[in-house]
C-alpha positions as CSV (number, residue, x, y, z in Angstrom):
1,M,-11.3,-6.9,4.3
2,S,-13.9,-4.0,2.3
3,E,-15.9,-5.7,-0.7
4,G,-14.2,-5.8,-3.8
5,E,-10.5,-4.9,-2.7
6,P,-8.4,-7.4,-4.1
7,E,-5.9,-9.2,-1.4
8,A,-3.1,-8.1,-3.7
9,S,-2.3,-6.4,-6.9
10,L,0.7,-6.6,-9.0
11,L,2.3,-5.1,-12.3
12,V,3.5,-7.8,-14.8
13,E,5.9,-7.0,-17.7
14,E,6.4,-9.7,-20.1
15,E,8.1,-8.9,-23.2
16,G,7.2,-5.3,-23.1
17,V,3.7,-5.9,-22.4
18,V,3.0,-4.4,-18.8
19,R,-0.4,-5.7,-17.5
20,R,-1.8,-5.7,-13.8
21,V,-3.0,-8.7,-11.8
22,R,-5.9,-8.5,-9.1
23,V,-5.7,-11.5,-6.8
24,A,-8.9,-12.0,-5.2
25,S,-7.7,-14.6,-2.6
26,L,-4.2,-15.5,-0.9
27,P,-2.8,-18.0,-1.1
28,A,-2.1,-18.1,-4.7
29,T,0.5,-19.9,-7.0
30,F,2.5,-17.9,-9.8
31,G,4.0,-20.0,-12.8
32,R,4.0,-21.4,-16.5
33,G,1.8,-24.2,-15.8
34,P,-2.4,-23.9,-16.5
35,E,-2.9,-25.1,-13.0
36,C,-1.4,-21.9,-11.4
37,D,-3.8,-19.1,-10.1
38,V,-1.5,-16.6,-12.7
39,V,-0.3,-17.9,-15.5
40,L,3.1,-16.4,-16.5
41,G,5.3,-16.6,-20.0
42,G,8.8,-17.5,-20.7
43,S,10.7,-20.4,-20.8
44,E,12.6,-19.5,-17.8
45,V,9.4,-19.7,-15.6
46,S,9.1,-22.9,-14.0
47,R,5.5,-24.7,-13.8
48,A,4.9,-23.4,-10.2
49,H,7.3,-20.7,-9.8
50,F,6.4,-18.9,-6.6
51,R,3.3,-18.2,-4.2
52,L,2.1,-15.3,-2.7
53,E,0.3,-16.0,0.9
54,R,-0.8,-13.7,3.8
55,T,0.5,-13.5,7.1
56,P,-0.3,-11.5,10.0
57,L,2.5,-8.8,9.0
58,G,1.2,-8.6,5.3
59,C,1.9,-10.2,2.2
60,A,4.8,-12.8,1.7
61,V,6.3,-14.6,-1.1
62,V,7.3,-18.1,-1.0
63,D,9.6,-19.4,-3.6
64,L,8.5,-23.0,-4.8
65,E,12.1,-24.7,-5.4
66,S,11.9,-23.2,-8.8
67,A,14.8,-23.9,-11.2
68,N,15.6,-20.4,-11.5
69,G,15.2,-18.8,-8.3
70,T,12.5,-16.1,-7.3
71,L,14.1,-12.4,-7.2
72,L,13.3,-9.8,-5.0
73,D,14.7,-6.3,-5.7
74,G,17.5,-8.2,-7.2
75,A,18.3,-10.4,-4.4
76,R,17.7,-14.1,-4.7
77,V,15.1,-15.1,-1.8
78,R,13.0,-18.3,-0.3
79,R,10.6,-16.5,1.7
80,A,10.3,-12.7,2.4
81,L,7.7,-10.1,3.0
82,L,6.6,-7.7,0.5
83,K,5.8,-4.0,0.6
84,R,4.9,-1.6,-1.7
85,G,6.5,-1.5,-4.9
86,A,8.6,-3.9,-4.2
87,E,9.9,-5.5,-7.7
88,L,9.9,-9.7,-8.3
89,R,11.2,-10.9,-11.3
90,A,10.6,-14.8,-12.3
91,G,13.1,-15.4,-15.1
92,A,12.2,-13.0,-17.7
93,T,9.1,-11.9,-16.2
94,R,9.0,-8.7,-13.9
95,L,6.1,-8.0,-11.2
96,V,5.7,-5.3,-9.2
97,Y,3.9,-5.4,-5.8
98,L,1.2,-2.5,-5.5
99,G,-0.3,-4.0,-2.2
100,G,-3.8,-4.8,-1.0
101,A,-6.5,-5.5,1.4
102,S,-3.8,-8.2,2.9
103,E,-1.9,-5.5,4.4
104,P,-2.3,-5.3,8.3
105,A,-4.5,-2.1,9.6
106,P,-3.3,0.2,11.5
107,L,-3.8,0.0,15.2
108,P,-6.9,2.3,16.6
109,V,-5.5,5.4,18.7
110,A,-7.7,5.8,22.4
111,E,-9.2,8.8,22.5
112,P,-8.6,10.5,25.9
113,S,-11.3,10.6,28.3
114,P,-12.6,14.3,29.0
115,R,-11.9,15.6,32.4
116,T,-14.7,16.2,34.6
117,V,-15.4,19.6,36.3
118,P,-16.1,19.6,39.8
119,A,-19.2,21.5,40.4
120,A,-18.7,25.5,42.2
121,A,-19.4,25.5,45.9
122,P,-22.7,27.2,46.7
123,A,-22.6,30.7,47.6
124,V,-22.3,31.5,51.5
125,G,-24.8,33.9,52.8
126,S,-23.5,37.1,54.8
127,P,-23.2,36.7,58.6
128,P,-26.1,38.9,60.5
129,P,-25.1,41.7,62.1
130,P,-23.7,41.3,65.9
131,P,-26.2,42.0,68.5
132,R,-25.8,45.8,69.8
133,D,-24.2,46.0,73.3
134,P,-26.6,47.2,75.6
135,E,-23.8,48.9,77.8
136,E,-23.3,51.3,74.7
137,G,-26.6,53.7,75.6
138,P,-29.4,54.3,73.3
139,A,-29.0,54.5,69.6
140,E,-28.6,58.0,68.0
141,P,-31.8,59.3,66.4
142,A,-31.9,58.8,62.5
143,P,-31.8,62.3,60.4
144,P,-34.6,64.1,59.4
145,P,-35.6,62.9,55.8
146,P,-35.1,66.2,53.2
147,P,-38.2,68.3,52.4
148,P,-40.1,66.9,49.4
149,M,-39.4,68.9,46.3
150,S,-42.3,71.0,44.7
151,A,-43.8,70.3,41.8
152,K,-42.4,73.2,39.9
153,S,-38.9,71.8,40.5
154,K,-39.6,68.6,39.7
155,A,-40.7,70.3,36.1
156,V,-37.5,72.0,35.8
157,A,-35.3,68.9,36.9
158,N,-37.6,66.3,34.1
159,V,-36.9,69.2,31.5
160,V,-33.2,69.4,31.9
161,T,-32.9,66.0,31.8
162,L,-34.6,65.2,28.7
163,I,-32.3,68.0,27.3
164,L,-28.9,66.2,28.4
165,I,-30.0,62.8,27.2
166,A,-31.6,64.5,23.7
167,G,-27.8,66.2,23.7
168,L,-26.2,63.2,24.4
169,N,-27.9,61.1,21.4
170,G,-27.2,63.5,19.0
171,A,-23.2,63.5,19.7
172,L,-23.1,60.2,19.7
173,F,-25.0,59.8,16.3
174,L,-22.7,62.6,14.7
175,T,-19.8,60.7,15.9
176,W,-20.7,57.2,15.0
177,D,-21.7,58.8,11.1
178,R,-18.5,60.8,10.7
179,I,-16.0,58.1,12.3
180,F,-17.2,54.5,12.4
181,Q,-20.2,54.3,9.6
182,P,-19.0,53.0,6.3
183,K,-19.3,55.5,3.3
184,A,-20.7,53.7,0.1
185,P,-18.5,53.6,-2.4
186,P,-19.6,55.8,-5.6
187,A,-21.7,54.1,-7.9
188,A,-19.9,52.2,-10.8
189,P,-21.1,52.5,-14.3
190,E,-23.5,50.2,-15.2
191,A,-21.3,47.1,-17.2
192,P,-22.3,46.0,-21.0
193,P,-24.4,42.8,-21.3
194,Q,-21.9,39.6,-21.1
195,P,-22.5,37.1,-23.8
196,R,-24.2,33.9,-22.8
197,P,-21.2,31.1,-21.9
198,V,-21.1,28.4,-24.5
199,D,-21.2,25.1,-22.5
200,E,-17.5,24.0,-22.0
201,P,-17.0,20.1,-23.0
202,P,-17.0,17.4,-20.5
203,V,-13.3,16.5,-18.7
204,D,-11.8,13.8,-20.0
205,L,-10.8,12.0,-16.8
206,A,-8.4,9.6,-17.9
207,A,-6.3,12.2,-19.8
208,E,-6.4,14.3,-16.7
209,R,-5.1,11.6,-14.8
210,E,-2.5,10.4,-17.1
211,R,-1.4,14.4,-17.2
212,R,-1.1,14.1,-13.2
213,A,0.6,10.9,-13.6
214,R,3.3,12.2,-15.8
215,S,3.8,15.4,-13.6
216,A,4.3,13.0,-10.4
217,W,6.8,10.9,-13.0
218,F,9.5,13.9,-13.7
219,D,9.0,14.6,-10.3
220,A,10.2,11.1,-8.7
221,A,12.6,10.8,-11.7
222,S,14.5,14.1,-9.8
223,V,14.3,13.0,-6.4
224,A,16.1,9.3,-7.6
225,K,18.6,11.2,-9.7
226,K,19.7,13.1,-6.7
227,H,19.9,10.4,-4.7
228,V,22.1,8.4,-6.9
229,A,24.4,11.2,-7.5
230,A,24.6,11.1,-3.7
231,E,25.0,7.3,-3.7
232,R,21.7,6.6,-1.9
233,Y,20.4,3.8,-3.9
234,G,17.9,2.8,-1.4
235,E,16.3,6.0,-1.3
236,A,16.3,6.3,-5.3
237,L,14.1,3.0,-5.3
238,D,12.0,4.1,-2.9
239,A,10.7,7.0,-4.7
240,M,10.4,5.1,-7.8
241,R,8.6,2.3,-5.9
242,G,6.2,5.0,-4.4
243,F,5.3,6.5,-7.9
244,L,4.7,2.8,-8.9
245,A,2.3,2.3,-5.9
246,E,0.3,5.5,-6.9
247,H,0.2,5.6,-10.5
248,G,1.0,1.9,-11.6
249,D,-1.6,2.2,-14.2
250,S,-0.2,5.0,-16.2
251,K,2.1,5.1,-19.2
252,S,5.0,6.2,-17.1
253,A,4.8,2.6,-15.2
254,G,7.1,1.4,-17.8
255,Q,9.7,4.1,-17.8
256,A,9.5,3.6,-13.8
257,L,10.5,0.0,-14.1
258,E,13.2,0.7,-16.4
259,R,14.5,3.7,-14.1
260,I,14.6,1.0,-11.3
261,D,16.5,-1.7,-13.5
262,E,18.9,0.9,-14.2
263,I,19.9,2.0,-10.5
264,A,19.7,-1.9,-9.4
265,R,22.4,-2.6,-11.7
266,E,24.4,0.5,-10.6
267,R,23.8,-0.3,-7.2
268,N,25.1,-3.6,-7.8
269,G,27.9,-2.8,-9.8
270,K,29.5,-1.0,-6.8
271,V,29.0,-3.3,-4.4
272,E,30.7,-6.0,-6.4
273,N,33.6,-3.6,-6.5
274,C,33.8,-3.1,-3.0
275,L,33.6,-7.1,-2.5
276,A,36.3,-7.6,-4.9
277,H,38.4,-5.3,-3.2
278,A,37.5,-6.6,0.2
279,E,38.6,-10.2,-1.0
280,R,41.9,-9.3,-2.2
281,M,42.5,-7.3,1.2
282,V,42.2,-10.6,3.1
283,E,44.5,-12.5,0.7
284,L,47.0,-9.4,1.3
285,K,46.4,-10.2,5.4
286,D,45.0,-6.5,5.6
287,P,41.5,-7.5,7.4
288,A,40.9,-3.9,8.7
289,A,40.7,-2.7,4.8
290,A,39.0,-5.5,3.8
291,A,36.2,-4.4,6.4
292,K,36.0,-0.6,5.4
293,S,35.2,-2.1,2.0
294,V,32.3,-4.3,3.4
295,E,30.9,-1.6,5.2
296,L,30.8,0.4,2.4
297,A,29.1,-2.2,0.2
298,R,26.5,-2.5,2.9
299,R,25.8,1.2,3.1
300,L,25.2,1.3,-0.7
301,A,23.1,-2.0,-0.3
302,A,20.7,0.2,2.1
303,G,19.4,-3.2,3.7
304,D,19.3,-5.3,0.1
305,E,22.2,-8.2,1.3
306,S,22.6,-10.5,-1.3
307,E,24.1,-13.8,-0.3
308,R,27.5,-12.7,-1.8
309,L,27.3,-9.7,0.3
310,R,26.6,-11.8,3.3
311,A,30.0,-14.6,2.5
312,V,32.1,-12.1,2.2
313,A,31.3,-10.5,5.1
314,A,31.7,-13.8,6.9
315,K,35.1,-14.0,5.6
316,V,36.5,-10.6,6.4
317,D,35.0,-11.3,10.2
318,A,36.7,-14.6,10.3
319,A,40.2,-12.6,9.2
320,L,39.5,-10.3,11.8
321,K,39.1,-12.7,14.5
322,A,42.5,-14.8,13.6
323,A,44.1,-11.3,13.5
324,A,43.0,-10.7,16.8
325,S,44.3,-13.9,18.1
326,R,47.8,-14.0,16.5
327,P,50.5,-13.4,19.0
328,P,52.0,-9.8,18.3
329,R,55.0,-9.8,16.5
330,K,58.5,-9.0,18.8
């Protein structure tokens, strides 16, 4: 864990006021009692409501047998792992987990070892010439050398060589100058003297961060709206939680929390309608239609299954098994 980095960081909303809590070490107890590590307000919060503790898989929340229970993303839990952007509720108090040093570090990736290139084999010398066969007879005499050039011929040859070299150099220079040598652009008129720039005021870093957070909020809200229209509530909640994880200290964090609450209420309402229809189909002896309603409810819940969803699913499974064991009508 790097020095100064908290084990866990959360946003706490109580009576419309949002504050950030940094937990230096885990486990940490949250509740109304003064002996808790983090004291929460509200009459619905128990003296020792829940506890955050560190596990090999990350930070986990453990309910401490509280009177009103601990909700994780709208579902009541006894013990569960937290991920960035997860929403906890203790009574009327809402908390958003922003992560921390308790999250497991990624495994290092092994780098491939460089391949060794074998050295090139040394060059082999040319073989010696084969010996001459004595039966071939005496070797032919070598041709006589050419007669030596006179001093006048050598002088003429040197002059011709110099003329050819000079002509070749001149042709190369002209070719380069006309084709390849870039031409200098015409001189531009001298610009009038510019006034001395005035020192700019320093940039307000806090205002710049808030501007970026506002822009990110509009993008996240647009993405979440498209997912809600397509009934992909899990992806819409992930977009809002991702914004909170990145800009949890901005003024737009409160709007993100309200949007998360609206999406969760809409999703839970549709899930409840599906479960009520499934129970009705079980009463009407149509377990196949009930199973389709449960499947739709699970798709809308996107992995956040409540105790009621599991109970209705078990009832529908029992009805399907009973219908399968029933003898066919004659």
